[in-house]
C-alpha positions as CSV (number, residue, x, y, z in Angstrom):
1,M,15.3,14.8,15.4
2,T,18.0,15.9,12.9
3,E,16.8,16.7,9.5
4,T,18.5,15.0,6.6
5,V,18.9,16.9,3.5
6,T,18.5,16.2,-0.2
7,T,20.0,16.8,-3.6
8,P,18.4,19.2,-6.2
9,A,16.8,17.3,-9.0
10,A,19.4,14.8,-9.6
11,A,21.5,15.5,-12.6
12,R,23.7,12.6,-11.9
13,L,22.1,9.2,-11.7
14,E,23.5,6.4,-9.4
15,P,23.5,2.7,-10.1
16,V,21.8,0.3,-7.9
17,G,23.7,-3.0,-7.2
18,P,22.3,-6.5,-8.4
19,R,21.9,-8.0,-5.0
20,V,19.9,-4.8,-3.8
21,W,17.7,-5.3,-6.8
22,A,17.2,-9.0,-6.1
23,T,16.1,-8.1,-2.7
24,V,13.9,-5.3,-3.9
25,V,12.3,-7.4,-6.3
26,L,11.8,-10.6,-4.5
27,V,11.1,-9.5,-1.1
28,G,9.1,-6.5,-2.4
29,F,6.9,-8.5,-4.9
30,V,6.0,-11.4,-2.5
31,G,5.2,-8.9,0.3
32,Q,2.8,-7.4,-2.0
33,L,1.4,-10.5,-3.0
34,A,0.2,-11.0,0.6
35,W,-0.9,-7.5,0.7
36,T,-3.0,-8.1,-2.3
37,V,-4.8,-10.9,-0.4
38,E,-5.4,-8.8,2.6
39,N,-6.3,-5.5,0.6
40,M,-8.6,-6.8,-2.1
41,Y,-9.3,-10.6,-1.8
42,L,-10.2,-10.7,2.0
43,N,-12.8,-8.1,1.1
44,V,-14.1,-10.3,-1.7
45,F,-13.9,-13.3,0.7
46,V,-16.2,-11.4,3.2
47,Y,-18.4,-10.1,0.7
48,N,-19.1,-13.4,-1.1
49,T,-19.1,-15.9,2.0
50,I,-20.3,-13.8,5.1
51,T,-21.9,-10.4,4.5
52,T,-22.5,-7.7,1.6
53,D,-22.5,-4.7,4.1
54,P,-20.0,-2.4,2.9
55,T,-19.5,-1.0,6.5
56,V,-18.1,-4.5,7.6
57,I,-15.5,-4.1,5.0
58,A,-14.7,-0.4,6.0
59,L,-14.5,-1.8,9.6
60,M,-12.1,-4.7,8.7
61,V,-9.9,-2.4,6.6
62,A,-9.8,0.3,9.5
63,A,-9.0,-2.4,12.2
64,S,-6.1,-3.7,10.0
65,A,-4.8,-0.2,9.4
66,V,-4.5,0.5,13.3
67,A,-2.7,-2.8,13.6
68,A,-0.4,-2.0,10.8
69,T,0.5,1.4,12.1
70,L,1.2,0.3,15.7
71,A,3.2,-2.7,14.4
72,T,5.3,-0.4,12.3
73,M,6.1,2.0,14.9
74,F,6.9,-0.4,17.6
75,L,8.9,-2.9,15.4
76,G,10.6,-0.2,13.3
77,T,11.7,1.6,16.3
78,A,13.0,-1.8,17.8
79,S,14.9,-2.5,14.6
80,D,16.5,1.0,14.8
81,R,17.7,0.0,18.4
82,A,18.9,-3.4,17.3
83,R,20.8,-1.8,14.3
84,R,19.7,-4.9,12.2
85,R,17.1,-5.3,9.5
86,K,17.4,-8.8,8.3
87,P,16.0,-10.6,11.2
88,F,12.9,-8.6,11.4
89,I,12.3,-9.1,7.6
90,A,13.0,-12.8,7.4
91,I,11.4,-14.0,10.8
92,G,8.4,-11.7,9.9
93,Y,7.8,-12.9,6.7
94,V,7.7,-16.6,7.8
95,L,5.0,-15.6,10.4
96,W,3.2,-13.4,8.1
97,G,2.8,-16.3,5.6
98,L,1.7,-18.9,8.3
99,T,-1.0,-16.4,9.4
100,T,-2.2,-15.9,5.9
101,A,-2.6,-19.4,5.3
102,A,-4.6,-19.7,8.5
103,F,-7.5,-17.7,6.7
104,G,-8.3,-21.0,5.1
105,L,-9.3,-22.5,8.3
106,I,-12.3,-20.1,8.8
107,Q,-15.6,-21.7,7.3
108,P,-18.1,-19.1,7.4
109,D,-20.4,-21.0,5.1
110,A,-21.1,-23.6,7.7
111,G,-23.3,-21.2,9.7
112,A,-23.9,-18.3,7.6
113,Q,-27.7,-18.7,7.8
114,A,-27.8,-17.4,11.3
115,A,-27.0,-13.6,12.3
116,Q,-25.0,-14.9,15.2
117,A,-22.9,-17.2,13.0
118,V,-22.4,-14.4,10.6
119,G,-21.2,-12.1,13.5
120,L,-18.8,-14.7,14.8
121,A,-17.3,-15.2,11.4
122,V,-16.8,-11.3,11.1
123,V,-15.1,-11.2,14.4
124,A,-12.8,-14.2,13.6
125,V,-11.8,-12.7,10.1
126,I,-11.0,-9.2,11.5
127,A,-9.1,-10.6,14.6
128,L,-7.1,-12.9,12.2
129,D,-6.4,-10.0,9.8
130,C,-5.0,-7.7,12.5
131,I,-2.7,-10.6,13.7
132,M,-1.5,-11.2,10.3
133,T,-1.2,-7.4,9.7
134,V,1.1,-7.1,12.7
135,F,3.6,-9.6,11.3
136,G,3.5,-8.3,7.7
137,S,3.8,-4.5,8.8
138,G,6.6,-5.4,11.1
139,A,8.6,-7.2,8.3
140,N,7.6,-5.3,5.2
141,D,6.4,-1.7,6.3
142,A,9.1,-1.4,9.0
143,A,12.0,-3.4,8.4
144,F,12.0,-3.8,4.7
145,N,11.2,-0.2,3.9
146,A,14.0,1.0,6.4
147,W,16.3,-1.3,4.5
148,V,15.3,0.2,1.1
149,T,16.0,3.7,2.5
150,E,19.4,2.7,3.9
151,S,20.4,0.8,0.7
152,T,19.6,3.6,-1.9
153,T,20.5,7.2,-2.2
154,S,18.7,10.4,-3.5
155,R,20.3,9.6,-6.7
156,N,18.6,6.4,-7.4
157,R,15.4,6.3,-5.3
158,G,13.2,7.4,-8.1
159,R,14.0,4.2,-10.0
160,V,13.8,2.0,-7.0
161,D,10.6,3.4,-5.9
162,G,9.1,3.4,-9.5
163,V,9.7,-0.4,-9.3
164,L,8.3,-0.7,-6.0
165,A,5.1,1.1,-6.9
166,V,4.5,-1.4,-9.5
167,M,4.8,-4.4,-7.1
168,P,1.2,-4.1,-5.8
169,L,-0.1,-4.1,-9.3
170,L,2.1,-6.9,-10.5
171,S,0.8,-8.9,-7.5
172,M,-2.6,-8.4,-8.4
173,L,-1.9,-9.5,-12.0
174,V,-0.4,-12.7,-10.7
175,V,-3.2,-13.3,-8.3
176,F,-5.9,-12.5,-11.0
177,G,-4.1,-14.8,-13.6
178,A,-3.0,-17.6,-11.5
179,L,-5.2,-17.8,-8.4
180,D,-8.5,-16.1,-9.1
181,G,-10.1,-19.3,-10.6
182,L,-9.5,-21.0,-6.9
183,T,-11.7,-18.1,-5.5
184,Q,-14.2,-18.4,-8.1
185,A,-14.6,-21.9,-7.2
186,G,-14.8,-21.4,-3.7
187,E,-11.5,-23.0,-2.9
188,W,-10.4,-20.3,-0.4
189,G,-8.2,-22.5,1.7
190,L,-6.1,-23.6,-1.0
191,F,-5.8,-19.8,-2.2
192,F,-4.7,-18.5,1.2
193,G,-2.4,-21.7,1.5
194,I,-0.6,-21.0,-1.6
195,V,0.0,-17.2,-1.0
196,G,0.8,-17.8,2.7
197,G,3.2,-20.7,1.8
198,S,5.0,-18.3,-0.9
199,T,5.5,-15.6,1.7
200,A,7.0,-18.0,4.5
201,V,9.4,-19.4,1.9
202,V,10.5,-16.0,0.8
203,G,11.1,-15.3,4.5
204,V,13.6,-18.4,4.6
205,V,15.3,-17.0,1.4
206,A,15.5,-13.5,2.8
207,W,17.7,-14.8,5.7
208,F,20.5,-15.5,3.1
209,L,19.7,-12.8,0.4
210,V,19.2,-9.6,2.6
211,K,22.5,-7.8,3.2
212,E,22.4,-5.6,6.2
213,P,23.1,-1.8,5.2
214,A,26.7,-0.7,5.7
215,Q,25.7,1.5,8.6
216,I,22.4,1.7,10.5
217,Q,22.4,4.8,12.6
218,T,20.4,5.1,15.8
219,T,20.1,7.6,18.8
220,S,20.9,7.2,22.4
221,D,17.2,7.9,23.2
222,G,15.3,5.2,25.4
223,Y,12.8,3.0,23.6
224,V,9.7,4.8,24.5
225,A,11.4,8.2,23.7
226,S,12.3,7.0,20.3
227,L,8.9,5.5,19.6
228,I,7.1,8.8,20.3
229,H,9.8,11.1,19.2
230,G,8.3,11.7,15.5
231,L,5.0,12.7,17.1
232,R,6.3,15.7,19.0
233,P,5.7,19.2,17.6
234,S,9.4,19.9,17.8
235,S,10.1,17.1,15.3
236,V,7.6,18.6,13.1
237,R,9.3,22.1,13.5
238,A,12.7,20.6,12.7
239,N,11.7,18.4,9.7
240,P,9.0,20.5,8.0
241,R,9.8,18.9,4.6
242,L,9.1,15.4,5.8
243,Y,5.7,16.3,7.4
244,V,4.6,18.0,4.4
245,L,5.2,14.9,2.3
246,L,3.5,13.0,4.7
247,I,0.4,15.2,4.4
248,A,0.5,14.7,0.8
249,T,0.9,10.9,1.2
250,A,-2.1,10.8,3.4
251,V,-4.2,12.7,1.1
252,L,-3.3,10.4,-1.9
253,G,-4.1,7.4,0.1
254,V,-7.4,8.6,1.3
255,S,-8.4,9.2,-2.4
256,T,-7.4,5.5,-3.3
257,Q,-9.1,3.9,-0.2
258,I,-12.3,5.4,-1.4
259,F,-12.7,2.9,-4.2
260,I,-10.0,0.4,-4.0
261,P,-11.7,-2.0,-1.4
262,Y,-14.9,-2.0,-3.7
263,L,-13.3,-2.3,-7.0
264,I,-13.5,-5.8,-7.9
265,I,-17.2,-5.8,-6.5
266,Y,-17.8,-2.8,-8.7
267,I,-16.6,-4.3,-11.9
268,Q,-18.5,-7.6,-11.3
269,R,-21.8,-6.3,-9.9
270,Y,-22.3,-2.8,-11.3
271,L,-20.7,-3.0,-14.6
272,L,-21.7,-6.8,-14.9
273,I,-18.3,-7.4,-16.5
274,D,-17.4,-11.2,-16.0
275,G,-13.8,-10.9,-17.4
276,Y,-12.7,-8.4,-14.6
277,A,-9.3,-10.4,-14.6
278,I,-8.9,-9.4,-18.1
279,V,-9.7,-5.6,-17.3
280,L,-7.3,-5.5,-14.5
281,A,-4.6,-7.5,-16.2
282,S,-4.5,-4.9,-19.0
283,V,-4.7,-1.9,-16.7
284,L,-1.9,-3.2,-14.4
285,T,0.4,-4.3,-17.2
286,V,0.5,-1.0,-19.0
287,A,0.4,1.1,-16.0
288,S,3.4,-0.9,-14.5
289,V,5.4,-0.2,-17.6
290,V,4.5,3.5,-17.3
291,S,5.7,3.5,-13.7
292,V,9.0,1.6,-14.2
293,L,9.8,4.1,-17.1
294,G,8.6,7.1,-15.3
295,G,11.0,6.4,-12.3
296,R,14.0,7.2,-14.4
297,V,12.3,10.5,-15.4
298,I,11.4,11.3,-11.8
299,D,15.0,11.1,-10.9
300,R,15.8,13.4,-13.7
301,V,13.3,16.1,-13.6
302,G,13.0,16.2,-9.7
303,K,10.6,14.1,-7.4
304,V,8.6,17.2,-6.2
305,R,8.2,18.6,-9.7
306,A,6.6,15.3,-10.8
307,I,3.9,15.4,-8.2
308,I,1.5,17.8,-9.7
309,P,1.5,16.5,-13.3
310,A,1.1,12.9,-12.1
311,I,-1.9,13.7,-9.7
312,M,-3.5,15.5,-12.5
313,I,-3.3,12.3,-14.7
314,M,-4.9,10.5,-11.9
315,A,-7.7,12.6,-11.3
316,V,-8.7,12.6,-15.1
317,G,-8.4,8.8,-15.1
318,L,-10.9,8.6,-12.0
319,I,-13.2,11.0,-13.8
320,A,-13.2,8.8,-16.8
321,M,-13.7,5.7,-14.7
322,A,-16.9,7.2,-13.4
323,L,-18.2,7.8,-17.0
324,V,-17.3,4.5,-18.8
325,R,-19.3,1.3,-18.8
326,D,-18.0,-1.0,-21.6
327,M,-14.8,-3.3,-21.1
328,L,-12.4,-1.4,-23.5
329,S,-13.4,2.0,-22.1
330,V,-12.9,0.9,-18.5
331,I,-9.2,-0.7,-19.5
332,A,-8.4,2.8,-21.0
333,A,-9.6,4.8,-18.1
334,G,-8.2,2.5,-15.7
335,I,-4.7,2.7,-17.2
336,V,-4.6,6.4,-16.9
337,M,-6.0,6.3,-13.4
338,M,-3.4,3.8,-12.3
339,A,-0.5,5.2,-14.0
340,G,-1.1,8.6,-12.5
341,F,-1.3,7.0,-9.1
342,M,1.8,5.1,-9.3
343,L,3.8,8.0,-10.6
344,T,2.4,10.2,-7.8
345,A,3.1,7.5,-5.1
346,A,6.5,6.7,-6.5
347,S,7.5,10.6,-6.4
348,L,6.1,10.9,-2.8
349,S,7.8,7.7,-1.6
350,A,11.1,8.6,-2.9
351,S,10.9,12.1,-1.5
352,V,10.0,10.9,2.0
353,R,13.0,8.6,1.9
354,D,15.2,11.7,1.0
355,A,13.6,13.7,4.0
356,T,14.1,10.7,6.4
357,P,16.5,11.4,9.3
358,L,19.5,9.0,9.0
359,D,19.4,8.2,12.7
360,R,15.7,7.3,12.8
361,V,15.0,5.5,9.7
362,G,13.0,2.6,11.4
363,M,10.9,5.1,13.6
364,T,10.1,7.1,10.4
365,Q,8.4,4.2,8.8
366,G,5.8,4.5,11.6
367,L,5.1,8.0,10.7
368,R,4.9,7.0,7.0
369,M,2.5,4.1,8.1
370,I,0.1,6.8,9.8
371,A,0.1,8.7,6.4
372,L,0.1,5.7,4.1
373,V,-2.1,3.3,5.9
374,L,-3.8,4.5,9.0
375,I,-5.4,7.8,7.9
376,P,-6.2,6.4,4.4
377,M,-7.8,3.1,5.6
378,V,-9.6,4.6,8.4
379,V,-11.1,7.5,6.4
380,G,-11.3,6.5,2.8
381,P,-13.4,3.2,3.0
382,F,-16.1,4.8,5.2
383,I,-16.2,7.8,2.5
384,G,-16.7,5.0,0.0
385,A,-19.2,3.2,2.1
386,A,-21.1,6.3,2.7
387,V,-21.1,7.2,-1.1
388,I,-22.2,3.8,-2.0
389,I,-25.1,3.7,0.8
390,G,-26.1,7.1,-0.3
391,A,-26.4,6.0,-4.1
392,N,-28.6,3.2,-2.9
393,E,-28.0,0.9,-6.0
394,T,-28.9,-2.7,-5.4
395,Y,-29.4,-6.0,-7.1
396,I,-31.3,-9.2,-6.4
397,D,-29.3,-12.4,-5.7
398,L,-31.3,-15.5,-4.9
399,G,-34.0,-13.3,-3.6
400,V,-31.9,-11.3,-1.4
401,E,-31.4,-7.5,-2.0
402,K,-27.6,-6.5,-1.9
403,Q,-26.0,-3.3,-2.2
404,V,-23.4,-2.6,-4.9
405,P,-20.8,0.1,-5.3
406,T,-21.5,2.9,-7.9
407,P,-19.5,5.3,-10.1
408,W,-19.8,8.1,-7.6
409,M,-17.0,6.5,-5.6
410,F,-14.6,7.5,-8.3
411,V,-15.8,11.0,-8.5
412,A,-15.4,11.3,-4.6
413,A,-11.8,9.9,-5.0
414,A,-11.1,12.5,-7.8
415,I,-12.2,15.4,-5.5
416,V,-9.8,14.3,-2.7
417,S,-7.0,13.4,-4.9
418,V,-6.5,17.0,-6.4
419,L,-5.9,18.1,-2.7
420,V,-2.5,16.7,-3.2
421,I,-1.8,20.0,-5.3
422,I,-1.8,22.0,-2.1
423,P,1.0,20.4,-0.2
424,A,2.9,19.9,-3.5
425,L,2.8,23.7,-4.0
426,V,4.2,24.2,-0.4
427,L,7.1,21.7,-1.1
428,R,8.2,23.8,-4.2
429,R,8.6,26.8,-2.1
430,M,10.8,25.0,0.4
431,P,14.6,24.9,-0.5
432,E,16.4,21.5,-1.3
433,P,19.7,21.6,0.7
434,Q,22.6,19.8,-0.3
435,S,22.7,16.0,0.5
436,R,24.8,14.5,3.2
437,E,23.7,10.9,2.9
438,V,25.4,7.6,4.0
439,E,26.4,5.7,0.9
440,A,24.5,2.6,0.4
């Protein structure tokens, strides 16, 4: 595994072409629209229509994380060897959209009175979630992210990743503003159909919009050797910077997954704020602006130097979230929390792209998924569930006692988040060699 190298904190910014921006915005945004359904609304779907047991949500999140990581590793390596990204993106988005729409065919309410029916509904949702995740991760996490790495350079990745960091939040904003009413009314079939259909349409558009990178490098290794290359100790020794960045990414991910799966439920059931869409819309709008503007700052001051200040902002926001109760205070604390998270995520993501070996870009997306998805989504939700169960806060709904998330999950997330400082300090001690990238 040959280590790529990066420039010092970029003094010279580099423009990004309009076609690249169009692809980043359209394909990136709609992909995150589908992930919003999977990461947040699928949890609400299960909570409202099947079971309120937080362990079921944690199990579903963990299963999809495993599926996402394996799909990214296998399909990322396959796209490396094919030296093509566009077919994996376009076809993958179409299949992703169709399986997302299929959630509307599950009718858990029909037999939700019986424990057996609830168990079958849980199994059906988790199985379909894993299938959908395979298509989504292969198209978005593997092929699209490899394409972004190959279509940018170390002198403009801060801006591109600053915009990409906004996409999950903008997608949530769109879903909350335009589609949340459908979920409130129980129109889950139409809800999943709209999001799935939009994803499939963008898959068709991507076939004509996505331009293959000028040069996709690969190796002469066999497929299996390429697949497991990044897991070998020799690869870690050859690319220490990349793996330290992945450790930092994993820690950040664990901290967010402690509270993200339960966030909407917390606002609705613990804070008793009916207008949670207003809260989230306000937070996401302001935090998104901060992230876009911050991307340019990250490129100028240096990605690694930006990590510690950004994570401290996030930690302060998390502690504030644990203390506030009224709508305006929640909005203010949420803005600080999400702005810090997005700036940290953008700095780490752009740094990982800089440290990615040019001949194993697709394979590296699998390593990225281990750090970004597998570890956080297996560990984080179970920490959150343990905190929720330990706090033992409940409410009565139609005579049934149900468990509700508590502010302690934000405290737990804050404690984990500050651990990012350790790999960040290690990175500061590592020299930043000169760049030898292939121009996008």
